[in-house]
C-alpha positions in Angstrom: 0.0 0.0 0.0 2.9 2.4 0.8 4.5 1.7 -2.6 1.1 2.3 -4.3 0.6 5.7 -2.6 4.2 6.6 -3.4 3.6 5.8 -7.1 0.5 7.9 -7.2 2.4 10.8 -5.7 5.2 10.4 -8.3 2.6 10.4 -11.1 1.1 13.6 -9.7 4.5 15.3 -9.5 5.1 14.9 -13.3 3.3 18.0 -14.6 2.9 16.7 -18.2 1.6 13.3 -17.1 -0.8 14.9 -14.6 -2.2 17.2 -17.3 -2.6 14.2 -19.7 -4.4 12.1 -17.1 -6.8 15.0 -16.2 -7.5 15.7 -19.9 -8.2 12.0 -20.5 -10.5 11.8 -17.5 -12.4 14.9 -18.5 -13.0 13.7 -22.1 -14.1 10.3 -20.9 -16.6 12.0 -18.5 -18.0 14.0 -21.5 -18.4 10.8 -23.4 -20.2 9.1 -20.5 -22.5 12.1 -20.0 -23.4 12.0 -23.7 -24.3 8.4 -23.5 -27.3 9.4 -21.3 -28.6 12.2 -23.6 -31.7 10.9 -25.3 -32.4 11.5 -29.0 -34.7 14.5 -29.7 -38.4 13.6 -29.9 -38.2 10.4 -27.8 -40.1 9.9 -24.6 -37.5 8.3 -22.2 -40.3 6.6 -20.3 -41.0 4.4 -23.3 -37.6 2.7 -23.5 -38.4 -0.3 -21.4 -38.8 -2.8 -24.3 -35.6 -1.5 -26.0 -33.7 -2.1 -22.7 -35.0 -5.6 -22.6 -33.9 -6.2 -26.1 -30.4 -4.9 -25.3 -29.9 -7.3 -22.4 -28.7 -10.2 -24.5 -27.4 -11.4 -27.9 -25.6 -9.3 -30.4 -27.6 -6.2 -29.4 -26.5 -6.8 -25.9 -22.8 -6.9 -27.0 -23.3 -3.6 -29.0 -25.0 -2.1 -26.0 -22.1 -3.1 -23.7 -19.5 -1.6 -26.1 -21.5 1.7 -26.1 -21.8 1.8 -22.3 -25.6 1.5 -22.4 -26.0 4.3 -25.0 -27.7 1.9 -27.4 -30.4 1.0 -24.9 -30.8 4.6 -23.8 -31.6 5.7 -27.4 -28.7 8.2 -26.8 -27.2 10.7 -29.3 -24.2 8.4 -29.0 -26.2 5.3 -29.5 -23.9 3.8 -32.2 -20.8 5.3 -30.4 -17.4 4.4 -31.8 -18.5 1.1 -33.4 -18.8 2.5 -37.0 -15.2 3.7 -36.6 -14.0 0.3 -35.6 -15.9 -1.2 -38.6 -14.2 1.3 -40.9 -10.8 0.5 -39.4 -11.3 -3.2 -40.0 -12.4 -2.6 -43.6 -9.2 -0.5 -44.2 -7.0 -3.2 -42.7 -8.6 -5.9 -44.9 -8.4 -3.7 -47.9 -4.6 -3.5 -47.4 -4.5 -7.2 -48.6 -6.1 -6.5 -52.0 -5.9 -2.8 -52.8 -2.4 -1.7 -54.0 -3.0 2.0 -53.2 -3.8 1.1 -49.6 -0.8 -1.2 -49.4 1.4 1.7 -50.6 0.0 4.1 -48.0 0.7 1.5 -45.3 4.4 1.6 -46.2 4.7 5.4 -46.4 5.2 5.9 -42.7 3.6 8.9 -41.0 2.3 10.5 -44.2 0.6 7.3 -45.2 -0.8 6.9 -41.8 -2.4 10.3 -42.0 -4.0 9.5 -45.4 -5.4 6.2 -44.1 -6.8 8.0 -41.0 -8.6 10.5 -43.2 -10.0 7.7 -45.4 -11.1 5.8 -42.3 -12.9 9.0 -41.1 -14.8 9.3 -44.3 -15.7 5.6 -44.4 -16.9 5.9 -40.8 -19.4 8.6 -41.8 -20.7 6.4 -44.7 -21.1 3.4 -42.3 -22.9 5.3 -39.6 -25.1 7.0 -42.2 -26.1 3.5 -43.5 -26.5 2.0 -39.9 -28.6 4.9 -38.4 -31.8 4.1 -40.4 -31.7 0.5 -39.1 -31.3 1.7 -35.5 -34.2 4.2 -35.9 -36.4 1.5 -37.4 -35.5 -0.8 -34.5 -36.5 2.0 -32.0 -39.9 2.2 -33.6 -40.3 -1.6 -33.6 -39.6 -1.6 -29.9 -42.6 0.7 -29.2 -40.7 3.9 -28.5 -43.0 6.9 -28.2 -42.2 9.7 -30.6 -43.4 13.2 -29.6 -42.8 15.0 -33.0 -43.9 14.5 -36.6 -42.4 11.3 -38.0 -40.6 12.8 -41.0 -39.0 15.4 -38.7 -38.1 12.7 -36.2 -36.4 10.6 -38.9 -34.3 13.4 -40.3 -33.4 14.8 -36.8 -32.5 11.3 -35.4 -30.5 10.3 -38.5 -28.5 13.6 -38.4 -27.9 13.5 -34.7 -26.7 9.8 -34.7 -24.2 10.6 -37.4 -23.0 13.7 -35.5 -22.8 11.6 -32.3 -20.4 9.1 -33.9 -18.3 11.9 -35.4 -18.1 13.5 -32.0 -17.1 10.2 -30.3 -14.4 9.8 -33.0 -13.2 13.3 -32.3 -13.1 12.6 -28.6 -11.0 9.5 -29.2 -8.5 11.3 -31.4 -8.2 14.1 -28.8 -7.5 11.6 -26.1 -4.8 10.0 -28.2 -3.3 13.3 -29.1 -3.6 15.3 -25.8 -4.2 12.6 -23.2 -2.8 9.2 -22.2 -3.5 5.9 -23.9 -5.3 5.0 -27.1 -8.4 7.2 -27.2 -10.6 4.9 -29.3 -9.7 1.9 -27.2 -10.4 3.8 -24.0 -13.8 4.9 -25.2 -14.8 1.3 -25.7 -13.3 0.1 -22.5 -15.0 2.8 -20.4 -18.3 1.8 -22.0 -17.7 -1.8 -21.0 -16.6 -1.0 -17.5 -19.6 1.3 -17.0 -21.8 -1.7 -16.9 -19.7 -3.5 -14.2 -21.2 -1.9 -11.1 -24.8 -2.7 -12.1 -23.7 -6.3 -13.1 -21.9 -6.7 -9.8 -24.8 -5.6 -7.6 -27.3 -7.6 -9.7 -25.2 -10.8 -9.2 -24.8 -10.0 -5.5 -28.6 -9.7 -5.0 -29.2 -12.8 -7.0 -26.7 -14.9 -5.0 -27.9 -13.6 -1.6 -31.6 -14.3 -2.5 -33.2 -17.5 -1.1 -32.7 -19.2 -4.5 -29.1 -18.1 -4.8 -25.8 -19.7 -3.6 -25.1 -17.3 -0.8 -21.9 -15.5 0.2 -19.6 -18.5 -0.4 -20.6 -18.9 -4.1 -20.3 -15.2 -4.7 -16.8 -15.1 -3.1 -15.9 -18.0 -5.3 -17.1 -16.1 -8.3 -14.9 -13.2 -7.4 -11.9 -15.5 -7.0 -12.7 -17.0 -10.4 -12.9 -13.7 -12.2 -9.6 -12.7 -10.7 -7.9 -15.8 -12.0 -9.5 -15.3 -15.4 -8.1 -11.8 -15.6 -4.6 -13.2 -14.7 -5.0 -15.8 -17.4 -6.0 -13.1 -20.0 -3.0 -11.0 -19.0 -0.7 -14.0 -19.4 -1.7 -14.8 -23.0 -1.7 -11.1 -23.9 1.9 -10.7 -22.8 3.3 -14.1 -23.8 5.9 -14.0 -26.5 8.2 -16.4 -28.3 11.8 -15.1 -28.8 13.6 -16.0 -32.0 17.4 -15.5 -31.5 19.1 -13.2 -34.0 22.7 -12.2 -34.6 23.8 -9.0 -36.3 26.9 -8.2 -38.3 28.2 -4.7 -39.0 30.7 -3.8 -41.7 33.7 -1.9 -40.4 36.8 -0.4 -42.0 38.7 -2.9 -44.1 35.6 -5.0 -45.0 35.8 -7.2 -41.9 32.7 -8.0 -39.8 32.3 -7.3 -36.1 29.7 -9.3 -34.1 27.3 -7.1 -32.2 26.1 -10.0 -30.1 22.7 -11.7 -30.0 19.3 -10.1 -29.9 15.8 -11.5 -30.3 12.8 -11.1 -32.5 9.7 -11.3 -30.3 6.6 -12.9 -31.7 3.4 -12.9 -29.6 1.5 -16.0 -28.8 -1.7 -14.0 -29.4 -0.7 -11.6 -32.2 -4.3 -11.1 -33.4 -5.7 -9.6 -30.2 -9.4 -9.6 -29.8 -10.2 -9.4 -33.6 -10.9 -13.1 -34.1 -13.6 -13.1 -31.4 -15.2 -10.0 -33.0 -15.2 -11.6 -36.5 -16.5 -14.9 -35.2 -19.2 -13.4 -33.0 -20.5 -11.3 -36.0 -20.8 -14.5 -38.1 -22.5 -16.4 -35.4 -25.5 -14.0 -35.5 -25.9 -14.0 -39.2 -28.1 -17.2 -39.3 -30.5 -15.9 -36.7 -30.7 -12.5 -38.6 -31.5 -14.4 -41.8 -34.3 -16.4 -40.1 -35.7 -13.2 -38.5 -35.8 -11.0 -41.5 -36.6 -13.5 -44.3 -39.3 -15.4 -42.4 -37.6 -18.7 -43.2 -39.4 -21.8 -41.9 -39.0 -25.5 -41.8 -36.3 -27.8 -40.7 -33.5 -25.5 -41.8 -34.8 -22.6 -39.8 -35.4 -24.9 -36.7 -31.8 -26.2 -37.0 -30.3 -22.7 -37.2 -32.4 -21.5 -34.2 -31.4 -24.5 -32.2 -27.7 -24.3 -33.0 -27.1 -20.5 -33.1 -29.9 -19.4 -30.8 -28.6 -21.1 -27.6 -25.4 -19.4 -26.6 -25.0 -21.9 -23.7 -25.4 -24.9 -26.0 -22.6 -27.2 -27.0 -22.9 -26.8 -30.8 -23.0 -23.0 -30.6 -19.8 -22.9 -28.5 -18.1 -25.5 -30.7 -18.8 -23.6 -33.9 -17.8 -20.4 -32.2 -14.5 -21.9 -31.1 -13.7 -23.3 -34.5 -14.4 -19.9 -36.2 -12.0 -18.3 -33.7 -9.3 -20.7 -34.6 -9.7 -20.0 -38.3 -9.8 -16.2 -37.8 -6.8 -16.2 -35.5 -4.6 -17.7 -38.2 -6.2 -15.4 -40.8 -5.7 -12.2 -38.8 -2.2 -13.1 -37.7 -1.3 -13.6 -41.3 -2.6 -10.0 -42.0 -0.7 -8.5 -39.1 2.7 -10.2 -39.5 4.3 -10.2 -42.9 7.1 -12.8 -42.5 8.5 -12.1 -46.0 8.9 -8.4 -45.1 10.5 -9.3 -41.8 13.0 -11.6 -43.5 13.8 -8.9 -46.1 14.3 -6.2 -43.4 16.7 -8.5 -41.5 18.7 -9.3 -44.6 18.9 -5.6 -45.5 20.2 -4.7 -42.1 22.7 -7.5 -41.9 20.8 -9.6 -39.5 20.1 -13.3 -39.6 18.7 -16.2 -37.6 21.6 -18.5 -36.5 21.6 -21.6 -38.6 19.1 -20.3 -41.2 20.0 -18.7 -44.6 19.0 -15.1 -44.9 16.1 -14.2 -47.2 13.5 -16.7 -48.3 14.7 -19.4 -45.9 14.4 -17.0 -43.0 10.9 -16.0 -44.0 9.9 -19.7 -44.2 11.4 -20.4 -40.8 9.6 -17.4 -39.1 6.4 -18.5 -40.8 6.8 -22.0 -39.4 7.5 -20.7 -35.9 4.5 -18.3 -36.1 2.2 -21.2 -37.3 3.3 -23.3 -34.3 2.8 -20.7 -31.6 -0.4 -19.4 -33.1 -2.2 -22.7 -32.4 -1.9 -22.6 -28.6 -2.7 -18.9 -28.7 -5.8 -19.6 -30.8 -6.9 -22.4 -28.5 -6.4 -20.1 -25.4 -8.4 -17.3 -27.2 -11.2 -19.7 -27.9 -11.3 -20.9 -24.3 -11.6 -17.3 -23.1 -14.3 -16.6 -25.7 -16.6 -19.4 -24.4 -16.0 -18.7 -20.7 -19.0 -16.4 -20.5 -21.2 -19.2 -21.7 -19.7 -21.5 -19.0 -20.3 -18.8 -16.4 -24.0 -18.5 -17.4 -24.4 -22.3 -17.3 -23.0 -22.1 -13.7 -26.0 -19.8 -12.9 -24.5 -16.2 -13.3 -26.5 -13.5 -15.0 -25.5 -12.5 -18.5 -24.1 -9.0 -17.7 -21.8 -10.4 -14.9 -20.8 -13.4 -17.0 -19.5 -11.1 -19.8 -16.6 -10.2 -17.6 -15.4 -13.8 -17.3 -14.1 -13.8 -20.9 -14.8 -12.9 -24.5 -14.4 -9.6 -26.1 -15.0 -7.5 -23.0 -12.3 -9.1 -20.9 -9.6 -8.9 -23.6 -10.4 -5.3 -24.4 -10.2 -4.3 -20.8 -6.9 -6.2 -20.3 -5.3 -4.9 -23.5 -6.3 -1.2 -22.9 -5.3 -1.2 -19.3 -1.9 -2.7 -20.0 -1.2 -0.2 -22.9 -2.2 2.8 -20.7 -0.2 1.6 -17.7 2.8 1.1 -20.0 2.7 4.7 -21.1 2.4 5.9 -17.5 5.4 3.7 -16.6 7.4 5.3 -19.4 6.8 8.7 -18.0 7.8 7.5 -14.5 11.1 5.9 -15.7 12.0 8.9 -17.9 11.6 11.1 -14.8 13.8 8.8 -12.8 11.1 7.4 -10.6 10.4 3.7 -9.9 8.2 1.9 -12.4 4.8 0.4 -11.7 6.2 -3.2 -11.2 8.9 -4.5 -9.0 9.7 -7.4 -11.2 10.3 -5.5 -14.5 8.7 -3.3 -17.0 5.1 -3.8 -18.2 4.6 -5.1 -21.8 1.4 -4.2 -23.5 -0.1 -4.1 -27.0 0.3 -1.3 -29.5 -3.4 -1.5 -30.1 -6.2 -3.2 -28.2 -7.8 -4.4 -31.4 
């Protein structure tokens, strides 16, 4: 406790870090306040059915990411999710569009161009999604207090403006605050549901039909262990030994010793779970909006409608395995790594530079991705296991899946930046046993 208080005092003494933390906290507070501002023309008392719809399934996941803004019919109802969708599209486009590939290799100037394209694409995506959200509001019995054409236009405009504002807040946090702004907005939305989920679970377990204090305390221990497990697979790396040679006068070589190329066990982050989860809801969406009936519809409802069922979780886990390999291949270009090593005079001991090195790194990556993918699939289905054990859905979400990995990744990244400020100012870091290691991006 004494060390913790001392660390907080050291953080407060660094003027630049203090200003960044206060700026981040202020912008996050603005975002949370905006999540409770209802769209114009809607009676807040008529949102009961929408809140029930947002308590489970894909809509429940979207609502969790928005911090309840979706269920509140807020001006930030779609939040930052269209921006994330646009970012994913740009990343995937880098595989097939030469102009995007060129920008990705242009350094800072290319990054600015891609950011601008992502912003425009975000506006197009939210403009397309907003009518669907408004239609859903009306289907859930929301009371509208203004003429319908006016309500449609006003809501469509405000939802687009809300997403642009959320995107602006995220960029300001990244630029003026601490941590990755977009990731922090998502994390704060998820964490905002934690107190309510905690007290709901507490009341449930202390009720006559619940398990009492012992079961609740065991749940707290379990969630702590799951967080440690998530941190472990987030930070786990495989080190490939490298040796470097440097040309000196006279054409001789001088060994610079051995260094390592770190490759993460979970290089794809949370993206495989997001992709897999989106695909899992497609069959039910098709049944709902096409009116499909018969054996096929019954089978899809039985398999994809029961998130606690064996086949749902089995298919979900298999999709995560596939997408983990797919996204890792996107993120890590082994051919480029091998070329960069060769160009800088580096090599893997016992492996020829160039193509042979690329094949070797690719083989190592394939081997370590399998356990990483399996561990990711285990974390993804943990909420279903928790619900089977009798926990409510909101509380169970914190036992794994997208929510857990986003929280862990964002917290580690933010703490890593704080630690850098402490070490640069000649203070002790946050950890006794060494420096923190985080991810460059939570997604």
